[in-house]
VOGUZA-297633 format. One record per residue: residue number from 0; residue in one letter; x, y, z of N, C-alpha, C in turn. Coordinates in steps of 0.1 Angstrom, whole numbers, padded with zeros to 4 digits. Example, Ala and Ser with C-alpha at 12.3 -4.5 7.8 and 13.67 -1.06 7.14 Angstrom:
BEGIN
   num   residuo     n.x     n.y     n.z    ca.x    ca.y    ca.z     c.x     c.y     c.z
     0         A    0132   -0057    0078    0123   -0045    0078    0132   -0033    0078
     1         S    0128   -0022    0071    0137   -0011    0071    0129    0000    0079
END
This chain:
BEGIN
   num   residuo     n.x     n.y     n.z    ca.x    ca.y    ca.z     c.x     c.y     c.z
     0         X    0511   -2093    0427    0498   -2101    0427    0487   -2094    0419
     1         X    0480   -2102    0412    0469   -2097    0404    0458   -2091    0413
     2         X    0450   -2081    0407    0439   -2075    0414    0426   -2080    0409
     3         X    0415   -2077    0416    0402   -2081    0411    0399   -2075    0397
     4         X    0401   -2062    0395    0399   -2057    0381    0407   -2064    0370
     5         X    0419   -2068    0373    0427   -2075    0363    0421   -2089    0360
     6         X    0417   -2096    0370    0411   -2109    0368    0397   -2108    0361
     7         X    0389   -2098    0364    0377   -2096    0357    0379   -2092    0343
     8         X    0389   -2085    0340    0393   -2082    0326    0396   -2095    0318
     9         X    0403   -2104    0324    0406   -2117    0318    0394   -2125    0315
    10         X    0384   -2124    0325    0372   -2132    0323    0364   -2126    0312
    11         X    0363   -2113    0311    0356   -2107    0300    0362   -2110    0286
    12         X    0375   -2113    0286    0382   -2117    0274    0382   -2133    0272
    13         X    0374   -2140    0281    0373   -2154    0280    0386   -2161    0282
    14         X    0395   -2155    0290    0408   -2161    0293    0407   -2168    0307
    15         X    0399   -2178    0307    0395   -2185    0320    0407   -2193    0326
    16         X    0414   -2200    0317    0426   -2208    0322    0437   -2199    0328
    17         X    0438   -2187    0322    0448   -2178    0327    0444   -2172    0341
    18         X    0430   -2170    0342    0425   -2164    0355    0425   -2174    0367
    19         X    0425   -2187    0364    0424   -2196    0375    0435   -2196    0385
    20         X    0448   -2196    0381    0458   -2195    0391    0459   -2182    0398
    21         X    0455   -2171    0391    0455   -2158    0396    0445   -2156    0407
    22         X    0433   -2161    0404    0422   -2160    0414    0425   -2169    0426
    23         X    0431   -2180    0424    0435   -2189    0435    0445   -2181    0445
    24         X    0455   -2175    0439    0464   -2168    0447    0458   -2156    0454
    25         X    0449   -2149    0447    0443   -2137    0453    0434   -2141    0465
    26         X    0426   -2151    0463    0417   -2155    0474    0425   -2161    0486
    27         X    0435   -2169    0484    0443   -2174    0495    0450   -2163    0502
    28         X    0455   -2153    0495    0462   -2142    0501    0452   -2134    0510
    29         X    0440   -2132    0504    0430   -2124    0512    0426   -2132    0524
    30         X    0425   -2145    0524    0421   -2153    0535    0432   -2152    0546
    31         X    0444   -2152    0541    0456   -2151    0551    0456   -2138    0558
    32         X    0451   -2127    0551    0450   -2114    0557    0440   -2113    0568
    33         X    0427   -2117    0565    0416   -2117    0575    0404   -2122    0568
    34         X    0394   -2127    0576    0381   -2132    0571    0374   -2120    0564
    35         X    0375   -2108    0569    0368   -2097    0564    0373   -2094    0550
    36         X    0387   -2094    0548    0393   -2092    0535    0389   -2102    0525
    37         X    0388   -2115    0529    0384   -2125    0520    0370   -2123    0515
    38         X    0361   -2119    0524    0347   -2116    0521    0346   -2105    0511
    39         X    0354   -2094    0513    0354   -2083    0504    0358   -2086    0490
    40         X    0369   -2094    0489    0374   -2098    0476    0365   -2107    0469
    41         X    0360   -2117    0477    0350   -2127    0471    0338   -2120    0466
    42         X    0332   -2110    0473    0320   -2103    0468    0323   -2096    0455
    43         X    0335   -2091    0454    0338   -2084    0441    0338   -2094    0429
    44         X    0344   -2106    0432    0346   -2116    0422    0333   -2122    0418
    45         X    0324   -2125    0428    0312   -2133    0424    0302   -2124    0417
    46         X    0304   -2111    0416    0295   -2103    0408    0296   -2107    0394
    47         X    0307   -2113    0390    0308   -2118    0376    0301   -2132    0375
    48         X    0290   -2132    0368    0282   -2144    0367    0284   -2151    0353
    49         X    0289   -2143    0344    0292   -2149    0330    0280   -2148    0321
    50         X    0282   -2141    0310    0272   -2140    0299    0279   -2144    0286
    51         X    0275   -2155    0280    0283   -2161    0269    0275   -2161    0256
    52         X    0282   -2159    0246    0276   -2158    0232    0272   -2172    0227
    53         X    0279   -2182    0232    0276   -2196    0227    0280   -2206    0237
    54         X    0277   -2219    0234    0279   -2230    0244    0294   -2232    0246
    55         X    0302   -2230    0236    0317   -2232    0237    0323   -2223    0247
    56         X    0319   -2210    0247    0324   -2201    0257    0319   -2205    0271
    57         X    0307   -2209    0272    0302   -2213    0285    0309   -2225    0291
    58         X    0312   -2235    0282    0319   -2247    0286    0334   -2243    0290
    59         X    0340   -2234    0284    0353   -2230    0287    0354   -2223    0301
    60         X    0343   -2218    0306    0344   -2211    0319    0341   -2220    0331
    61         X    0338   -2233    0328    0334   -2242    0339    0345   -2243    0350
    62         X    0357   -2245    0345    0368   -2246    0355    0370   -2235    0364
    63         X    0368   -2223    0358    0370   -2211    0367    0359   -2210    0377
    64         X    0346   -2212    0374    0336   -2212    0383    0337   -2222    0394
    65         X    0341   -2234    0390    0344   -2245    0400    0355   -2241    0409
    66         X    0365   -2235    0404    0377   -2231    0413    0372   -2222    0423
    67         X    0365   -2211    0419    0361   -2201    0429    0351   -2207    0439
    68         X    0342   -2215    0435    0333   -2222    0445    0341   -2231    0454
    69         X    0350   -2239    0449    0357   -2248    0458    0366   -2240    0468
    70         X    0373   -2230    0463    0381   -2222    0472    0373   -2215    0483
    71         X    0362   -2210    0480    0354   -2202    0490    0347   -2212    0500
    72         X    0344   -2224    0495    0339   -2234    0505    0351   -2237    0515
    73         X    0363   -2238    0510    0374   -2242    0518    0378   -2230    0528
    74         X    0379   -2218    0522    0385   -2207    0529    0374   -2199    0538
    75         X    0362   -2198    0533    0352   -2191    0541    0342   -2200    0548
    76         X    0341   -2213    0544    0332   -2222    0549    0321   -2225    0539
    77         X    0316   -2238    0539    0306   -2242    0529    0293   -2235    0530
    78         X    0290   -2230    0542    0277   -2223    0544    0278   -2208    0546
    79         X    0290   -2203    0542    0292   -2189    0541    0284   -2182    0530
    80         X    0281   -2170    0532    0273   -2163    0521    0280   -2162    0508
    81         X    0293   -2161    0508    0301   -2160    0496    0302   -2173    0489
    82         X    0304   -2184    0497    0304   -2197    0491    0291   -2201    0484
    83         X    0280   -2197    0491    0267   -2200    0485    0264   -2192    0473
    84         X    0269   -2179    0473    0267   -2171    0460    0276   -2177    0449
    85         X    0288   -2181    0452    0296   -2188    0442    0289   -2200    0437
    86         X    0282   -2207    0446    0275   -2219    0442    0264   -2216    0432
    87         X    0257   -2205    0435    0246   -2200    0426    0252   -2197    0412
    88         X    0264   -2191    0411    0270   -2188    0399    0273   -2201    0391
    89         X    0279   -2210    0398    0283   -2223    0392    0270   -2230    0388
    90         X    0260   -2230    0396    0248   -2236    0392    0242   -2231    0380
    91         X    0242   -2217    0379    0237   -2211    0366    0244   -2215    0354
    92         X    0257   -2216    0355    0266   -2220    0344    0263   -2235    0340
    93         X    0262   -2243    0350    0260   -2258    0348    0246   -2260    0341
    94         X    0236   -2253    0346    0223   -2254    0340    0223   -2250    0325
    95         X    0232   -2240    0322    0232   -2236    0308    0239   -2245    0298
    96         X    0247   -2254    0304    0255   -2264    0296    0249   -2278    0298
    97         X    0237   -2279    0304    0231   -2292    0304    0234   -2301    0316
    98         X    0242   -2297    0325    0245   -2305    0337    0234   -2302    0348
    99         X    0222   -2307    0345    0210   -2302    0353    0211   -2307    0368
   100         X    0214   -2320    0370    0213   -2325    0384    0223   -2317    0393
   101         X    0235   -2315    0389    0244   -2307    0397    0240   -2293    0399
   102         X    0235   -2287    0388    0230   -2273    0389    0218   -2272    0399
   103         X    0209   -2282    0398    0198   -2283    0407    0202   -2284    0422
   104         X    0212   -2292    0424    0217   -2294    0438    0223   -2281    0444
   105         X    0230   -2274    0436    0236   -2261    0440    0225   -2251    0443
   106         X    0215   -2250    0434    0205   -2240    0436    0196   -2244    0448
   107         X    0194   -2257    0450    0186   -2261    0461    0193   -2257    0474
   108         X    0206   -2259    0475    0214   -2255    0486    0213   -2240    0489
   109         X    0214   -2232    0479    0213   -2218    0480    0200   -2213    0485
   110         X    0189   -2220    0480    0175   -2216    0484    0173   -2220    0498
   111         X    0178   -2231    0502    0176   -2236    0516    0183   -2226    0525
   112         X    0196   -2222    0522    0204   -2213    0530    0197   -2200    0532
   113         X    0192   -2194    0521    0186   -2181    0522    0172   -2181    0528
   114         X    0164   -2192    0526    0151   -2193    0532    0151   -2194    0547
   115         X    0162   -2199    0552    0164   -2199    0567    0167   -2186    0573
   116         X    0171   -2176    0564    0175   -2163    0569    0166   -2151    0564
   117         X    0159   -2153    0553    0151   -2142    0547    0137   -2147    0546
   118         X    0128   -2137    0545    0114   -2139    0543    0111   -2144    0529
   119         X    0099   -2150    0527    0095   -2155    0513    0093   -2145    0503
   120         X    0092   -2132    0507    0090   -2122    0497    0102   -2114    0493
   121         X    0114   -2120    0497    0126   -2113    0493    0130   -2116    0478
   122         X    0134   -2106    0471    0136   -2107    0457    0146   -2118    0453
   123         X    0157   -2120    0461    0167   -2130    0458    0161   -2144    0459
   124         X    0153   -2146    0469    0147   -2159    0471    0138   -2163    0459
   125         X    0130   -2153    0455    0121   -2155    0444    0128   -2158    0431
   126         X    0140   -2151    0429    0148   -2153    0417    0154   -2167    0417
   127         X    0159   -2172    0428    0165   -2185    0428    0154   -2196    0426
   128         X    0143   -2193    0433    0132   -2203    0432    0127   -2204    0417
   129         X    0126   -2193    0410    0121   -2193    0396    0132   -2200    0388
   130         X    0145   -2198    0391    0155   -2205    0384    0155   -2220    0385
   131         X    0151   -2224    0398    0150   -2238    0400    0138   -2244    0393
   132         X    0127   -2236    0392    0115   -2240    0385    0119   -2244    0370
   133         X    0127   -2235    0364    0131   -2238    0350    0139   -2251    0349
   134         X    0148   -2253    0359    0156   -2265    0359    0148   -2277    0361
   135         X    0138   -2276    0371    0129   -2288    0373    0121   -2291    0361
   136         X    0116   -2281    0354    0108   -2284    0342    0116   -2290    0331
   137         X    0129   -2286    0330    0138   -2292    0320    0141   -2306    0323
   138         X    0143   -2309    0336    0146   -2322    0340    0134   -2331    0342
   139         X    0122   -2326    0341    0110   -2334    0343    0107   -2338    0357
   140         X    0112   -2330    0367    0109   -2333    0381    0096   -2326    0385
   141         X    0085   -2333    0382    0072   -2327    0385    0069   -2326    0400
   142         X    0073   -2336    0408    0071   -2335    0422    0079   -2324    0429
   143         X    0091   -2323    0424    0099   -2312    0430    0093   -2298    0426
   144         X    0088   -2297    0414    0082   -2285    0409    0070   -2281    0418
   145         X    0062   -2291    0420    0050   -2289    0429    0054   -2285    0443
   146         X    0064   -2291    0449    0068   -2288    0462    0074   -2274    0463
   147         X    0081   -2270    0452    0088   -2257    0452    0079   -2245    0455
   148         X    0067   -2246    0450    0058   -2235    0451    0046   -2238    0460
   149         X    0049   -2248    0469    0038   -2252    0478    0032   -2241    0486
   150         X    0040   -2232    0491    0036   -2220    0498    0043   -2208    0493
   151         X    0037   -2200    0485    0043   -2188    0479    0040   -2176    0487
   152         X    0032   -2177    0498    0030   -2165    0507    0019   -2155    0502
   153         X    0009   -2160    0494   -0001   -2150    0490   -0010   -2146    0501
   154         X   -0016   -2135    0500   -0025   -2130    0511   -0038   -2138    0512
   155         X   -0045   -2135    0523   -0057   -2143    0526   -0068   -2140    0515
   156         X   -0068   -2129    0509   -0078   -2126    0499   -0077   -2134    0487
   157         X   -0065   -2139    0483   -0063   -2147    0471   -0061   -2161    0474
   158         X   -0060   -2165    0486   -0058   -2179    0490   -0069   -2188    0485
   159         X   -0082   -2184    0485   -0093   -2193    0480   -0091   -2196    0465
   160         X   -0087   -2186    0457   -0085   -2187    0443   -0072   -2196    0441
   161         X   -0062   -2194    0449   -0050   -2202    0447   -0053   -2217    0450
   162         X   -0061   -2220    0461   -0064   -2233    0465   -0073   -2240    0454
   163         X   -0082   -2232    0449   -0091   -2237    0438   -0083   -2241    0426
   164         X   -0074   -2233    0422   -0066   -2236    0410   -0057   -2248    0412
   165         X   -0051   -2249    0424   -0043   -2261    0427   -0051   -2273    0427
   166         X   -0063   -2273    0434   -0071   -2284    0435   -0076   -2289    0422
   167         X   -0077   -2281    0412   -0081   -2284    0398   -0070   -2287    0389
   168         X   -0058   -2289    0394   -0047   -2294    0386   -0038   -2283    0380
   169         X   -0040   -2271    0383   -0031   -2260    0377   -0018   -2260    0386
   170         X   -0007   -2258    0379    0006   -2257    0386    0011   -2243    0386
   171         X    0017   -2239    0397    0025   -2226    0398    0038   -2229    0391
   172         X    0042   -2221    0382    0054   -2222    0375    0064   -2210    0377
   173         X    0059   -2200    0384    0067   -2189    0387    0060   -2181    0398
   174         X    0068   -2175    0407    0062   -2166    0417    0072   -2156    0421
   175         X    0069   -2143    0418    0079   -2133    0420    0073   -2119    0420
   176         X    0081   -2110    0415    0077   -2096    0415    0080   -2090    0401
   177         X    0071   -2093    0391    0074   -2089    0378    0073   -2075    0375
   178         X    0066   -2067    0383    0065   -2053    0381    0071   -2045    0392
   179         X    0076   -2033    0389    0083   -2026    0399    0074   -2018    0408
   180         X    0061   -2016    0404    0052   -2008    0412    0039   -2016    0415
   181         X    0034   -2015    0427    0021   -2022    0431    0022   -2037    0428
   182         X    0033   -2043    0433    0035   -2057    0431    0043   -2063    0442
   183         X    0036   -2072    0450    0043   -2078    0461    0047   -2092    0457
   184         X    0038   -2102    0457    0041   -2115    0452    0030   -2119    0442
   185         X    0034   -2122    0430    0024   -2127    0420    0028   -2141    0416
   186         X    0018   -2150    0417    0020   -2164    0414    0014   -2167    0400
   187         X    0022   -2173    0391    0018   -2175    0377    0015   -2190    0376
   188         X    0003   -2193    0371   -0002   -2207    0369   -0001   -2210    0354
   189         X    0000   -2223    0352    0000   -2228    0338   -0014   -2231    0333
   190         X   -0024   -2222    0336   -0038   -2224    0332   -0044   -2210    0329
   191         X   -0053   -2209    0320   -0060   -2197    0317   -0070   -2195    0328
   192         X   -0071   -2183    0334   -0080   -2181    0346   -0093   -2175    0341
   193         X   -0104   -2181    0345   -0118   -2174    0343   -0120   -2165    0355
   194         X   -0115   -2153    0354   -0114   -2144    0365   -0128   -2140    0371
   195         X   -0137   -2137    0363   -0150   -2133    0367   -0157   -2144    0374
   196         X   -0156   -2156    0369   -0162   -2168    0376   -0156   -2171    0389
   197         X   -0142   -2169    0390   -0136   -2172    0403   -0140   -2162    0413
   198         X   -0142   -2149    0410   -0146   -2139    0419   -0160   -2142    0424
   199         X   -0169   -2146    0415   -0183   -2149    0418   -0184   -2162    0426
   200         X   -0179   -2173    0421   -0181   -2186    0427   -0174   -2187    0440
   201         X   -0163   -2181    0442   -0155   -2182    0455   -0159   -2170    0464
   202         X   -0167   -2161    0460   -0171   -2150    0468   -0159   -2142    0473
   203         X   -0150   -2139    0464   -0138   -2132    0468   -0141   -2118    0472
   204         X   -0132   -2112    0481   -0134   -2099    0486   -0134   -2088    0476
   205         X   -0140   -2077    0479   -0141   -2066    0469   -0128   -2061    0465
   206         X   -0118   -2063    0473   -0104   -2058    0470   -0097   -2066    0459
   207         X   -0103   -2077    0455   -0098   -2085    0445   -0103   -2081    0431
   208         X   -0094   -2076    0423   -0098   -2071    0410   -0092   -2079    0398
   209         X   -0098   -2078    0387   -0093   -2084    0375   -0081   -2076    0369
   210         X   -0070   -2083    0366   -0059   -2076    0359   -0057   -2082    0345
   211         X   -0058   -2073    0335   -0057   -2078    0321   -0047   -2070    0314
   212         X   -0036   -2077    0310   -0025   -2070    0304   -0021   -2076    0291
   213         X   -0023   -2069    0280   -0020   -2074    0267   -0007   -2067    0263
   214         X    0004   -2072    0267    0017   -2065    0264    0023   -2070    0250
   215         X    0034   -2063    0247    0041   -2067    0235    0055   -2071    0239
   216         X    0064   -2062    0242    0077   -2066    0246    0078   -2071    0260
   217         X    0068   -2067    0269    0068   -2071    0283    0058   -2083    0286
   218         X    0054   -2090    0276    0045   -2102    0278    0031   -2098    0281
   219         X    0022   -2108    0283    0008   -2106    0285    0003   -2116    0295
   220         X   -0007   -2112    0302   -0012   -2120    0313   -0026   -2116    0317
   221         X   -0034   -2125    0324   -0047   -2121    0329   -0049   -2129    0342
   222         X   -0053   -2122    0352   -0055   -2128    0365   -0062   -2119    0375
   223         X   -0060   -2122    0388   -0066   -2115    0399   -0055   -2108    0407
   224         X   -0058   -2096    0412   -0049   -2089    0420   -0056   -2084    0433
   225         X   -0050   -2085    0444   -0055   -2079    0456   -0050   -2065    0458
   226         X   -0059   -2055    0458   -0055   -2041    0458   -0050   -2037    0472
   227         X   -0052   -2045    0482   -0048   -2042    0495   -0033   -2046    0497
   228         X   -0030   -2059    0494   -0017   -2065    0496   -0008   -2065    0484
   229         X   -0014   -2062    0472   -0006   -2062    0459   -0001   -2075    0455
   230         X   -0008   -2086    0460   -0005   -2099    0456   -0013   -2103    0443
   231         X   -0010   -2113    0436   -0017   -2117    0424   -0016   -2131    0421
   232         X   -0027   -2137    0414   -0027   -2150    0408   -0029   -2147    0393
   233         X   -0020   -2152    0385   -0020   -2149    0371   -0020   -2162    0362
   234         X   -0024   -2160    0350   -0023   -2171    0340   -0020   -2165    0327
   235         X   -0018   -2173    0316   -0016   -2167    0303   -0028   -2159    0299
   236         X   -0026   -2149    0290   -0037   -2142    0285   -0045   -2151    0275
   237         X   -0058   -2151    0276   -0066   -2159    0267   -0062   -2157    0252
   238         X   -0058   -2145    0248   -0055   -2143    0234   -0042   -2149    0230
   239         X   -0034   -2153    0240   -0021   -2160    0237   -0021   -2175    0240
   240         X   -0031   -2179    0248   -0030   -2193    0253   -0033   -2203    0242
END
């Protein structure tokens, strides 16, 4: 019987059709041994998310990702963590080849599953949510995009600025942890922020400071940061907008 490393080698060689019967046999054998063994094998397999040079390679992998997802729903249960992770992988692949509605459904299921178990500031939730944001924007689902970031979990010091921006038509298009240090949840709006005026007109707390970053390889941004909770509201830098 083939092993996980052997199957992963085939995948890296884009031999997806060859890998499908082998991964099917491996997962069914693991399930017959024990649920724990199935989970162990599945976790090793789903680490492979696929990175493709072109659309033809991505299209060729669809059958493999569908097979793994279908098998794990059957063997581990549709709401198991491994089936959900396999769904994330399949959703990412489908989004890259233009099958947006199916990709969205899979990512929505994963987000719902994790949101019921983890807090809003967990890195994985924020990554899935931002991935959904891109899919919603591509599909033109404005109402879904608005609902996606309805509550991003910003601290009380920045909530007045967040509410003001939303009330004046700005949309949150991303919310996550872009920096490894001094960063909890930063919400990115599709509007340039007049930071000094926001601080003055909304009487924001002294802990709210202006953040101005003119990056090169790491992007640029300007907004407000709470130095107590390390949350932020950001917009494009005026020099780039």
